[in-house]
N, C-alpha and C positions, 0 to 999 in steps of 0.2 A: 222258430217257425220253419217248416220245411215246405218246399214245393212238391206236391204229390203228383207223381207221374201215372197214378192209377194202374200200376202193375201188380201190386200186392193187396189182396182183400184184407179187410180188418176183421177183428173178432176171433173167437175160439169156436172151431167147428167140432161138433159131436155128431154121432149118427142121427141124421134127420133133423139137426138143430144147429142154429148159430146163436151164440151169445156175444153181445157187443156192449161195452160201456162207452157212451159218447158224451162229450162235454162241450159246452160253448164257453170260450175263453177270450180274454184280451191277448192280442199277439202283436208282435212287431214284424212287419212284412217288408221284404226287400225284393220287389219284382224286377228291378233293374240292377244287375250285378255290378255295373260300373259306377253306381252311385253309393257313397259310403254312409248314407243316412237311411233310416227306415220310416215307414208310416204306420201308425197304430190303427189296427182294425180289430174286428171280431172274427174268430175262426173256430171251426170245430176241431176236436182232438179226440183220439182214443185215449181213455183213461190210462195214465202211466206213461204216455208218449207225448211228443211235442205237438202243438197245433199245426195244422196243415191246410194249405190252399191248393186245390179244393179239399173238402172234408174227406174223411176216410171212406174208401170204397167199400160198399156193401155188395157182395156177390155170392149168390147161392143158386142151387138147383131148384127147379119148380117142385113144390111139395115140402120144402124145408120149413120148419117152424123157426121164426126169427124172434128173438127176445133182445130188446134194446133198452138199456138203462140210460136215460137221457137226463143230464144234469145241467142246470143253469148256474154257473159260478159267479155271475154278476151279483153285486150287493147294492147297487145304487143306479139311478139314471145316469146316462152318459151323453156327451155331446157327439152326435153322429154327423152333424152338418145338414144344411138345407139342401133340398133337391135342386138341380139345375133348372133354370127358367123353362126349358123346353119340355120338362115333364111335370110341371105344376098343373094341377087340375082345379077348376072352380069348386069351392066348398071343401077342399082338402087342405088341412093345415100344412104350412111349409115348416115342417118340424125341424127344430134344432136339436132336440133331446129325444132319446129313446130309452125304453126299458123302465125299470129293471126286469120286467117280465119278458120272457122269450117266447116267441111264436114260431113253431116249426110246422112246415107243410110238406106233404108228399112222402112221409117216412114209411108209409105202409104199402108202397109199391102197387098202387091201383086197386087195392082190395077193399077200400071204403070210399064212399062217394065224396064226403067233405072231410078230407084228411088234414085236419088242423089240430095241433096240440099246443096248449099254453102251459108254461111252467113259470112259477113265481121265482123271484130272486132267491138264490141259494137252495132251491128245491130240486127234487129228483122224481122222475116218473119212470115206470116200466111200461114199455109198449110191446105187445105181443101180436103177431099175425102169422098166417101161413102164406108163404109166397106161392101163389097159384097161377100167376099170369106171366109167362116168359116175356121179356122185353127189357127196355132201358128206361129208367125213371130218374127224375131230378128231385132230390130233397133239398129244402132251403129254409133258412131261418131269418127272422127279422125281429127288431126291437119295437115293432108297432104292428098294427093290423093292416098296414098298407099292402097293396098288391105288389107283385114283383116289378111291375113297370114303374113303381115309385121308389124302389129301393136302390139308391145310388150312393148312400153314405158309407160309414165305416162298418155297417153290418152287411154290406154288399158282397162280402167274401164268404158268408155263411151258406155255402152251396156244396153239394156232393152228389155222387152218382150211385145208383142202385142198379145192378144187372141181375136179372133172373134168367138163368139159362134153362133150356129144355131139360126135362128129367132124364132123357136118353141121350147118349152120345157125349162126346168130349168137346169142351170149348176150344176154339182156335187159340193156341198158345201165343201166336204172334199178333192177335187182335189188339188194337189200342183204343183207349178211352180218353176223350178230351172234354174238359169242362171250361167254358168261357165265362169269365167274370169281369166286372167293371167297378172301378172306384172313381167317382166324379165329385170332387169337392171344389166349390167355387169360393172365392174370398169372402170371409164373414167380417163385415165392418163393425159388428157389435163387440168384437173381441180385441185384444191388444195386438199390436204388430209384433212380428211379421205375419201377414195374412197368408194362410195356406191356399194355394191354388194347385190342386193335384188332379191329374187325369191319368189313370192307369187302366189299360185293357190287357187282360192276361189270359193265357191258355195254360192250364195246369200250373197256375201260380207264377208264371214268368211272362214278362212283357218282351216283345220283339225289340232287339235282335237276340235276346237271351233265351228264346224258346228252343225246344228240342229240334235237333237235326236228324234226318233219316237218310239211310242209304239202302237202295234196293237194286236188285239185278233185273236186267231186261227179261220180261216175261213173268215176273213175280206178280202175284195177286195179294193185295193188301186190304185188310178190312179194318175200318175205323168206326167208332161210335162217337158222336158229337152231342153234347148237351149244352144248352144255352142258359147259364145261370145269371145272365145280365138282365138289364131292364129294357133292352131294345132289340130289334131285328138285325141279324147279321148275314148278309150275303156271303157265301163261302165260294171262293174262286180258286181254281187249280190251273196252273199254266202248263201247256205243252201236251196234255193228253186228257182223256175223258175219265169220268167215274160214273158209277151206277148207283142210284139210290135203292137201297134194299128195304127200308122201312122208315116210317115216321112215328114218333111217340106222341101220344095224346094225353098222357098223365094217367089214364086208366088202362093202358095196354097199347101195344104197337099195332099200327096199320101196315101190314106187310104188302109190298108192292109186287106186281107180277114178275115172276122169275125170268120170263122171256123178254123183258123190256130191253131195248137196245142200249148200248153204251153211247149215249148222246148228250151227256151233261158235262159242262165245264164249270158251271156256277149254279148254286142253289141257295135258297134263303132259309136260314134257321131262325124261326120266330122267337121273340122273347117269351119267357114263361108266362103263363096266364094265371088268373086268380085261382085260389084254392090249391088243389094238389097237382094241377097240370103243369108239366115241364117238358115241352116238346124237345125231341132230339132227332138227329138224323143218323141212320146207319148207312154207311157207304162203302163201296168196294172200288179199288183202283186196279186196273188191269193193263198189262203190256206196257209197262213204264218205258219211256224213252231214255236213251243213254245220255242224259244231260242233267244239269242242275236246274230244277224247276221249283219255284216257290208255290206253296199252297197257303192262302191267306184269307182272312176275313176283312171286310171293310165296312165300317159303320155307316149308317144313313143319318141324314138330317142333322140334328144338333151336335152329334159327336165330332163334327169337323171343326174343332176349335183348338187354339194353341194354348200352351201353358205360358202364363205371363210371369209367374214367380219362379226364380231359380229353385231347382230341386234341393239345393243345400239348405233351404229354409223350411224344410219339412219338420213338422213337430214329431218328436220321437216318443211322445207319451199321449195317452188318451185323456181328453179333458172331461172331468166329472163335475157335475153341478155341485156347488156353484163356483168352483175354482177353475182357473185356466192353467194349462200346462205351459212350460217354457219350450222354446224351440231350440234345436241344436244347430250348430253352424258347422 
C-alpha cells in the first residue's frame, strides 16, 4: 500500500478521453511510519498497481470523456467494525460486517444527480461520462448503504479525488490536493483478545507527524485543494498568516467565491461529505508567507477527542472475514 500525494493523475490519456481501471482491494496500511505494524483496511487501486490511500487521482480537462472499469475484488463479507457511539443513529444497525457488495458514490463528477454505483462481489462494471463541470469532487466507496457520516470502519479509506480543470489554460503545476480520511475502531468485546482500539486521522495516507512538510519563500502564492473523505467536520487552521477561500465544492459543482474577497481567514470548516454524490471540498490560496515555521492543521470536533487505550503493537495485521477471526501481530 502506498500513501498517495495526489501529484500524478491515474489512467491512460488519449485525445479527448481518459481510460482508468479501478479496483477495490484489501490492503495493509501503515499511517504511522514509526510503528512497525499495519492495520488492514479497504483501499482503491489502479489495476496493475498497489492500493493507495487516498485512491488514485482522476484529473481531466472539461469536455473529456471518462471511461472507468470498476472492479470489486472482494469475495465475501468482512468484519469492518462497529461505528463509534458518537455516530450511531436510531434505527441504523451498528454493523460489524460489510459487503461483499461495493457501493461507490461520486464517481461521475457531478454529471448525474444520484451518483451511486453498486458492484457485486468479484464483478466489474464500466462507467462512462463526459466531464463537463470544472471543479473538485470526492469519490468514495463503502461496504454498505450507510451515508459517509456513518463510515468509520475499515472501508473508511475508500476515498479519492477527481479534479476537472477548465478546458482552456494550463493547471497550476505547483497546486496541491489533499484528502482527509479517518479510521475509528473501538474495542469489540464479541471477538477474541487482544481487542483492537484504533484511531487514525490521515492526510494523503499519513498521520501526523508523518504528514508532508512544505517549504515556501516569502511572497509565494500557494494553491491547495482539500477534500474531506471522513465522517465528520474538520476546522482547518493556519498559524501565522491568512488564506483566501476560492471555492467550495457541493458534489455537483463548485461554488466559486468572489475574487475580490479580502485575505481575512485563518481557520475555516471543511464539512463531512454528505449523502449521495456530495463530497464538499475547499480550494484555498496562501499568500505572502511569513519567514517562519508555521503549522497548518485540522482539528476534529466532538467525539474525535478520545485517546487510544490499546497499544498500537496489538493491531491486527489481517482483515477478519466471517466467520473467522484473524490473529494479531505483536
